[in-house]
LOSEVEX-257652 format. One record per residue (C-alpha): x negated, y negated, z negated. Coordinates in Angstrom, 2 decimals. Layout:
residues N
<node <X,Y,Z>>
...
***
This chain:
residues 347
<node <63.45,-63.01,-104.31>>
<node <60.55,-65.07,-103.03>>
<node <60.98,-68.47,-101.41>>
<node <59.08,-67.22,-98.36>>
<node <61.63,-64.46,-97.79>>
<node <64.56,-66.88,-98.10>>
<node <63.11,-69.51,-95.76>>
<node <62.27,-66.99,-93.05>>
<node <65.75,-65.43,-93.09>>
<node <68.15,-66.32,-90.29>>
<node <71.47,-67.95,-91.19>>
<node <73.00,-70.85,-89.27>>
<node <76.31,-72.32,-90.43>>
<node <79.11,-69.80,-90.09>>
<node <76.63,-66.97,-89.48>>
<node <75.01,-66.72,-92.89>>
<node <75.40,-62.95,-93.21>>
<node <71.69,-61.94,-93.57>>
<node <71.16,-64.55,-96.31>>
<node <74.51,-63.82,-97.94>>
<node <73.91,-60.10,-98.34>>
<node <70.38,-60.52,-99.68>>
<node <71.60,-63.06,-102.25>>
<node <74.65,-60.97,-103.15>>
<node <72.54,-57.91,-103.94>>
<node <70.13,-59.93,-106.10>>
<node <73.03,-61.50,-108.02>>
<node <74.55,-58.07,-108.62>>
<node <71.21,-56.75,-109.83>>
<node <70.94,-59.60,-112.36>>
<node <74.55,-60.08,-113.51>>
<node <76.38,-56.88,-112.60>>
<node <78.85,-56.21,-109.81>>
<node <81.83,-57.25,-111.93>>
<node <80.49,-60.83,-112.13>>
<node <79.71,-61.39,-108.44>>
<node <82.18,-61.92,-105.60>>
<node <82.17,-62.97,-101.96>>
<node <85.18,-65.17,-101.22>>
<node <87.13,-65.45,-97.98>>
<node <84.92,-68.26,-96.68>>
<node <81.75,-66.25,-97.26>>
<node <80.47,-67.98,-100.40>>
<node <78.69,-65.83,-102.97>>
<node <79.99,-66.69,-106.46>>
<node <78.09,-65.39,-109.49>>
<node <79.69,-66.00,-112.90>>
<node <77.83,-66.17,-116.20>>
<node <79.57,-66.62,-119.53>>
<node <78.28,-69.37,-121.78>>
<node <77.31,-69.17,-125.43>>
<node <79.50,-72.10,-126.46>>
<node <83.25,-71.74,-125.76>>
<node <83.73,-75.50,-126.17>>
<node <81.07,-76.46,-123.62>>
<node <82.23,-77.69,-120.18>>
<node <82.60,-75.32,-117.26>>
<node <79.77,-75.96,-114.78>>
<node <79.62,-75.16,-111.07>>
<node <76.21,-75.14,-109.40>>
<node <75.90,-75.02,-105.63>>
<node <73.16,-74.42,-103.09>>
<node <73.99,-73.79,-99.46>>
<node <72.83,-70.70,-97.62>>
<node <73.18,-72.07,-94.09>>
<node <70.57,-73.83,-91.98>>
<node <70.85,-75.99,-88.89>>
<node <70.32,-74.27,-85.55>>
<node <71.88,-73.63,-82.18>>
<node <74.55,-71.38,-80.67>>
<node <74.72,-69.95,-77.17>>
<node <77.68,-71.21,-75.14>>
<node <76.80,-70.06,-71.60>>
<node <73.94,-69.45,-69.18>>
<node <72.75,-70.83,-65.87>>
<node <72.62,-68.74,-62.70>>
<node <68.86,-68.36,-63.12>>
<node <69.16,-66.93,-66.64>>
<node <68.62,-69.91,-68.94>>
<node <70.84,-70.11,-72.02>>
<node <72.90,-73.23,-72.62>>
<node <73.33,-74.07,-76.29>>
<node <75.11,-76.39,-78.71>>
<node <73.76,-77.75,-82.00>>
<node <75.05,-76.31,-85.27>>
<node <74.57,-79.08,-87.81>>
<node <72.80,-82.39,-87.37>>
<node <69.66,-81.97,-85.26>>
<node <67.61,-84.73,-83.63>>
<node <67.05,-83.57,-80.00>>
<node <63.54,-85.07,-80.13>>
<node <62.33,-82.21,-82.34>>
<node <63.51,-79.41,-80.07>>
<node <61.67,-79.27,-76.74>>
<node <59.03,-76.48,-76.48>>
<node <59.87,-75.03,-79.92>>
<node <59.97,-71.27,-80.40>>
<node <63.28,-69.73,-81.47>>
<node <64.85,-66.40,-82.35>>
<node <68.00,-65.55,-80.41>>
<node <70.37,-63.25,-82.29>>
<node <69.67,-61.69,-85.69>>
<node <67.61,-58.75,-86.85>>
<node <70.13,-56.09,-87.91>>
<node <68.83,-52.94,-89.66>>
<node <70.12,-49.67,-88.25>>
<node <72.40,-47.50,-90.36>>
<node <74.78,-44.58,-89.92>>
<node <72.77,-43.41,-86.92>>
<node <72.84,-46.80,-85.18>>
<node <69.67,-48.22,-83.66>>
<node <68.05,-51.22,-85.32>>
<node <68.84,-54.47,-83.49>>
<node <66.13,-57.08,-83.13>>
<node <66.38,-60.78,-82.38>>
<node <64.92,-61.93,-79.06>>
<node <62.08,-64.43,-78.83>>
<node <62.80,-67.58,-76.85>>
<node <61.61,-71.11,-76.24>>
<node <63.59,-74.34,-75.93>>
<node <62.96,-75.96,-72.55>>
<node <63.90,-79.01,-70.53>>
<node <63.33,-80.44,-67.07>>
<node <59.59,-80.91,-66.51>>
<node <58.42,-84.45,-67.30>>
<node <57.15,-85.04,-63.76>>
<node <60.58,-84.10,-62.39>>
<node <62.39,-86.63,-64.57>>
<node <63.38,-90.03,-63.30>>
<node <61.97,-93.21,-64.80>>
<node <65.32,-93.69,-66.55>>
<node <65.19,-90.14,-67.96>>
<node <61.76,-90.76,-69.46>>
<node <63.06,-93.75,-71.40>>
<node <65.71,-91.70,-73.16>>
<node <65.79,-88.63,-75.35>>
<node <67.28,-85.69,-73.47>>
<node <70.50,-84.63,-75.22>>
<node <70.94,-81.03,-76.27>>
<node <73.35,-80.34,-73.41>>
<node <70.42,-80.98,-71.03>>
<node <68.15,-78.51,-72.84>>
<node <68.13,-74.73,-72.52>>
<node <66.70,-71.63,-74.20>>
<node <64.47,-69.43,-72.05>>
<node <64.45,-65.74,-73.07>>
<node <62.85,-64.48,-69.86>>
<node <66.12,-63.29,-68.29>>
<node <66.17,-63.02,-64.50>>
<node <69.77,-64.18,-64.02>>
<node <72.98,-65.19,-65.78>>
<node <74.29,-61.65,-66.21>>
<node <71.10,-60.46,-67.88>>
<node <70.91,-63.54,-70.12>>
<node <74.49,-63.13,-71.35>>
<node <74.04,-59.40,-71.79>>
<node <71.25,-60.05,-74.28>>
<node <72.76,-63.23,-75.72>>
<node <76.51,-63.59,-75.14>>
<node <78.40,-66.76,-76.01>>
<node <78.46,-67.21,-79.79>>
<node <74.97,-65.78,-80.35>>
<node <73.13,-67.70,-83.10>>
<node <69.74,-69.27,-82.39>>
<node <67.32,-70.08,-85.23>>
<node <63.92,-71.73,-85.36>>
<node <60.96,-69.33,-85.38>>
<node <58.70,-70.88,-88.01>>
<node <56.50,-68.89,-90.42>>
<node <56.41,-69.95,-94.06>>
<node <53.04,-71.71,-94.39>>
<node <51.57,-73.23,-97.58>>
<node <49.10,-76.01,-96.72>>
<node <47.37,-79.07,-98.10>>
<node <47.56,-79.75,-101.81>>
<node <50.60,-77.74,-102.87>>
<node <52.68,-78.47,-99.78>>
<node <54.85,-76.07,-97.82>>
<node <55.75,-76.02,-94.13>>
<node <58.77,-73.93,-93.18>>
<node <62.20,-73.94,-91.60>>
<node <65.41,-74.06,-93.64>>
<node <63.91,-75.66,-96.76>>
<node <67.30,-77.42,-96.76>>
<node <68.63,-75.53,-98.59>>
<node <66.85,-72.27,-99.24>>
<node <64.89,-74.11,-101.95>>
<node <68.18,-74.61,-103.77>>
<node <69.15,-70.96,-103.26>>
<node <65.75,-69.87,-104.59>>
<node <66.15,-71.96,-107.71>>
<node <69.74,-70.84,-108.31>>
<node <68.64,-67.21,-108.19>>
<node <66.03,-68.05,-110.83>>
<node <68.65,-69.87,-112.90>>
<node <70.73,-66.71,-113.18>>
<node <68.35,-65.80,-116.01>>
<node <68.99,-69.04,-117.94>>
<node <70.79,-69.03,-121.30>>
<node <73.71,-71.23,-120.25>>
<node <75.64,-73.23,-122.81>>
<node <79.02,-73.22,-121.07>>
<node <80.63,-70.87,-118.58>>
<node <78.73,-71.34,-115.33>>
<node <79.48,-70.37,-111.74>>
<node <76.53,-70.19,-109.37>>
<node <77.95,-70.71,-105.89>>
<node <75.81,-69.97,-102.85>>
<node <77.84,-71.79,-100.24>>
<node <78.36,-71.44,-96.50>>
<node <78.87,-73.99,-93.73>>
<node <77.49,-76.99,-95.60>>
<node <75.74,-78.36,-92.52>>
<node <79.03,-78.63,-90.61>>
<node <81.12,-80.37,-93.26>>
<node <80.62,-78.72,-96.68>>
<node <83.40,-76.27,-95.88>>
<node <82.38,-73.51,-98.26>>
<node <81.96,-75.79,-101.27>>
<node <85.41,-77.31,-100.76>>
<node <87.16,-73.96,-101.06>>
<node <85.00,-72.75,-103.94>>
<node <85.49,-75.92,-105.99>>
<node <89.27,-75.74,-105.49>>
<node <89.25,-72.14,-106.69>>
<node <87.00,-72.71,-109.71>>
<node <88.14,-76.20,-110.82>>
<node <84.98,-76.94,-112.84>>
<node <84.46,-79.77,-115.32>>
<node <80.99,-80.53,-113.95>>
<node <79.45,-79.82,-110.54>>
<node <75.75,-79.96,-109.70>>
<node <74.45,-79.62,-106.15>>
<node <70.89,-78.36,-105.70>>
<node <69.85,-79.76,-102.34>>
<node <67.07,-80.73,-99.99>>
<node <67.10,-84.37,-98.87>>
<node <65.15,-86.42,-96.36>>
<node <62.14,-88.18,-97.89>>
<node <61.36,-90.67,-95.10>>
<node <58.06,-91.41,-96.88>>
<node <55.56,-90.71,-94.08>>
<node <53.61,-93.18,-91.94>>
<node <53.92,-96.97,-92.15>>
<node <57.48,-96.89,-93.45>>
<node <58.30,-99.96,-95.57>>
<node <58.62,-99.13,-99.25>>
<node <62.27,-100.22,-99.29>>
<node <63.11,-97.69,-96.55>>
<node <61.65,-94.68,-98.32>>
<node <64.41,-92.43,-99.62>>
<node <62.20,-90.53,-102.06>>
<node <58.61,-89.27,-102.10>>
<node <57.28,-85.77,-101.59>>
<node <55.31,-84.64,-104.64>>
<node <56.91,-87.11,-107.07>>
<node <59.49,-84.76,-108.54>>
<node <63.16,-83.88,-108.11>>
<node <65.28,-86.73,-106.74>>
<node <68.34,-87.62,-108.83>>
<node <71.05,-89.37,-106.81>>
<node <73.13,-92.26,-108.09>>
<node <74.91,-92.62,-104.73>>
<node <74.94,-91.31,-101.17>>
<node <77.38,-91.46,-98.27>>
<node <79.60,-88.77,-99.80>>
<node <79.66,-89.41,-103.55>>
<node <78.83,-91.85,-106.31>>
<node <77.60,-90.28,-109.53>>
<node <79.50,-91.23,-112.68>>
<node <77.16,-93.56,-114.63>>
<node <77.32,-91.35,-117.73>>
<node <76.44,-88.24,-115.71>>
<node <73.55,-89.97,-113.96>>
<node <72.19,-91.35,-117.23>>
<node <72.55,-87.99,-118.94>>
<node <70.60,-86.22,-116.16>>
<node <67.83,-88.83,-116.35>>
<node <67.61,-88.36,-120.12>>
<node <67.46,-84.57,-119.83>>
<node <64.67,-84.89,-117.24>>
<node <62.65,-87.08,-119.58>>
<node <63.27,-84.80,-122.56>>
<node <62.25,-81.58,-120.77>>
<node <59.29,-83.15,-118.97>>
<node <60.53,-82.41,-115.45>>
<node <58.93,-84.70,-112.87>>
<node <61.75,-86.80,-111.42>>
<node <62.55,-89.86,-109.34>>
<node <65.66,-91.74,-108.30>>
<node <66.84,-91.30,-104.72>>
<node <66.41,-94.89,-103.62>>
<node <68.39,-94.98,-100.37>>
<node <72.14,-94.63,-99.94>>
<node <71.97,-92.11,-97.13>>
<node <73.13,-88.67,-96.15>>
<node <75.87,-86.61,-97.75>>
<node <76.27,-83.18,-99.28>>
<node <78.51,-80.92,-101.32>>
<node <78.64,-83.40,-104.19>>
<node <81.23,-85.35,-102.21>>
<node <83.77,-82.56,-101.75>>
<node <83.29,-81.24,-105.27>>
<node <83.78,-84.68,-106.82>>
<node <87.17,-85.05,-105.12>>
<node <88.51,-81.62,-106.09>>
<node <91.70,-81.39,-108.14>>
<node <91.89,-84.22,-110.65>>
<node <88.23,-85.04,-110.05>>
<node <84.94,-83.47,-111.13>>
<node <81.89,-85.08,-112.74>>
<node <79.16,-84.58,-110.17>>
<node <75.41,-84.97,-109.82>>
<node <73.02,-84.10,-106.98>>
<node <69.45,-82.90,-107.60>>
<node <67.37,-82.86,-104.43>>
<node <63.97,-81.65,-103.32>>
<node <62.41,-84.34,-101.06>>
<node <61.74,-83.02,-97.55>>
<node <59.84,-84.52,-94.63>>
<node <61.06,-83.72,-91.11>>
<node <64.31,-82.28,-92.46>>
<node <66.63,-80.42,-90.05>>
<node <63.68,-79.59,-87.82>>
<node <61.64,-76.45,-87.09>>
<node <58.88,-77.76,-89.39>>
<node <60.10,-79.14,-92.70>>
<node <57.52,-80.13,-95.33>>
<node <58.13,-80.19,-99.08>>
<node <56.06,-79.88,-102.26>>
<node <56.18,-76.75,-104.37>>
<node <55.91,-78.96,-107.47>>
<node <59.20,-80.65,-106.50>>
<node <60.87,-77.26,-106.10>>
<node <59.69,-76.37,-109.60>>
<node <60.89,-79.72,-110.98>>
<node <64.39,-79.12,-109.58>>
<node <64.47,-75.75,-111.33>>
<node <63.19,-77.10,-114.65>>
<node <65.73,-79.93,-114.77>>
<node <68.70,-77.75,-113.80>>
<node <67.65,-75.13,-116.37>>
<node <67.32,-77.69,-119.14>>
<node <70.73,-79.18,-118.31>>
<node <72.49,-75.78,-118.29>>
<node <70.91,-74.74,-121.58>>
<node <71.84,-78.10,-123.12>>
***
């Protein structure tokens, strides 16, 4: 499956079904139906037996969900009221194009269902008070315009609970850069699908998780079920490397390789695990860097605290403008994440 296809799919937290089914079918095609399951949370778990029975059991994760919005109601004049799903800075939302609902192929005689185009709006700037203009409008003061004439029509097309995703085409640009939505974490999903072909040393479970952006809920259940010896999260992380940012405030740098974390707000890598990953990166020639800021959190945290504890490491692709309609990353960093994870699994 191509990265373009994955990034352009719709799948906010808790509503990952289009991404889940596409990934499930590719896993089945590569590993056979008997080795692929969908658990009660909605995670896709693909198992591959290792060559060495004494090697540790490894769990790899990449989350299928993306940040977005969900319809909660509508105004009398037909504008949809929404809530954020995942952490979104309201400053990136106004005037952005969105897709309301999901594209659902028709089957068994049913008509194909298409998502509706919409735009995120707010009170016009010249209607705002001086105090309003000094503050960022919160999401509960924004709306999604789908061209409905009144509340009944709006909720007929987009009832409460309808998912809303950013409408951003996958666009390569510059010198090997990529602009897209949902790079966090469709890049990880893309690389895990490629890793299904790796010759793994120990038994390995590839877990495409759900609901990471709202508390790593899918990974928690999967880790408890699998009880691995080692867990590796393939993630996207904020780079914070653009503009006049002081060097000390840069988390990592786009184009400088996969970021290996020693610590974030959810987990602290065991020193031996961190050192081992750095050594593997050097040995295999994968471009790499250390994530230099203690910030953010991800599935490494819940996996590390599972059962009697799990050795954990996080390998991230640096992303600019993360959790926005227009995330930027480097294709070379995506490749570096894949090369390092592959070398580690084969080792």
